[in-house]
N, C-alpha and C positions, 0 to 999 in steps of 0.2 A: 666511470671506469677509468682508472689512471693507466696511461700507456707509457712504457719506458723503452727507449731505444738501447738495446744491448750492444749492437754493432753499428758503427757509424754509417750513414748514407753515403752513396757514391754519386757523382754527377753523371758520368757516362760509363757504361761497361755492362757486365753480366754478373748476375747473382745465381749461384747454384744453390737451390733451397731444397729442403726435405731430404738431406743426405742422412742416412742412419749414422749416429755418432761413431760407431765402431768402423765405419767405412770412410771416414773423413780423410785419413792419411793415405788410404788406397787411392782415392780420387786425386789427391795432391800429387802422388807419385805417378799415376798413369797419365796425367796431363803434363807432367814435367814442370809443374809450377815452381819448383825449387830453383829453376834457372830462368824464370820469367822476369823480365825487366819492369813489368807493370806493378803498380801498388796492389797488394793482395791482403785482404783481411779475412780471417776465418774465425768462426765461433763453434764451440763444441758443447754438448750437453745442455743445449737450449731447450726450453719448454716447447712442447708440440702437442696439440690436442690429438692429432692423428697417430703420431709415432711414439708418444710418451716423452722422448727427447730426440733431438735432431742436431745436425751440424749444418752450417752454411759456409759458402765461400763467395767472396765478392772480389772481382777482378776489374780494375779500372781500365777503360779504353780497350776492351778485348771482346771479340766475338769468337765463338767456338765453331770449328769446322765440323762437318758431318762425322769424320773419323773420331774427333775428340768427343762428340756427343755419344757416339756408339760406345766408346770406352767408358764414359760415365755410366751409361745404361747397364753395362755388364756388372758393375760393382755396386751401383745405387739405382736400381730399376724404378724406384718411386720418386726419384729426384725431379725437380722442376727447374727450368731455366727462366729467369726473368731478365729481359733486356731493359736496360735503364738508359734514358736520354734526358738530360737536363733535370736530374733528380726524380723523374717520373718513370713508372713502369709502363713501357709502351707495348710490350709483348710478354705473354706468359705461355710457356709450352712444356708439357711433360716430356721427359726423355722416354724413348721406346727402344727396347732391345731389338737390334736388327735381326732379320731372318737369316742373314749370312754374315760372317766376319772373316776377314783374311788378314793374316799376319798380326793379329792382336793377341789372341790367346795362345798359350803353350799347351800342348797335349800332355796330360799327366801319365799316359801310358809309356813306360820306359822303353818298350819295344817298337813304338811308333817310328816310322821312317823319318818323320819331321825332327826327331831327336837325334838322328844319326847323319842326316844329309842336309845340305844347305838349300832347303826348299821352304817356301812360305806355308804356314799353317792355314787350314781352311776348316771352318766349322759352320754347321747349320743349326738353327734353333729347332728343337724338338718339343719344347714346352715353355710356356710363358709364366705359368704359376704352378710350381716354382720354376724359375728360369733354369733351363737345362739345354746344353749344346752338345752336338755330336761331331766328332772328328771325321772329316771326309776321307781320310786315309785308312785309319784303323777301326773306325766306327765306335770308338770309346765314347760313352756318354759322360759328361762332366756337369755337375750341378754348380750353382753359383758359389757355394761355400768353398769349392775346390778349384775355382778359376785361378790360373796363374797368368798374369799379364806379361807379355813379352816387352822387354825394354828396348 
């Protein structure tokens, strides 16, 4: 079996793997990677046995915070983080949607108080499959397809 490397290896950093191709630019935006100084490589529409196709992001010399991992999980809940040291994968872990998020999602209810006053949004997870969150103020349920990430 011939192996072909479609995206170059990194010496140190983090690879976000198993991103649905349609979610690639959402992940880039929610992490603010457009203003990151580190070298970033991404690939889209790559073959995947589990997903059909997938996207990946490789960021050199970067570890992601808990808040950043939570953001990834909201738009790409099947993603995996691979920590790379000296060209070797030293840790693999799936992202997991948090039970609670604060000031990450925007409520889609136009009457919600968070859309009229300067207060942080708060959501709790009501379902993992499919991912669904509930606003703690107006109790509006929002599924993953309708998530709006606060900038």
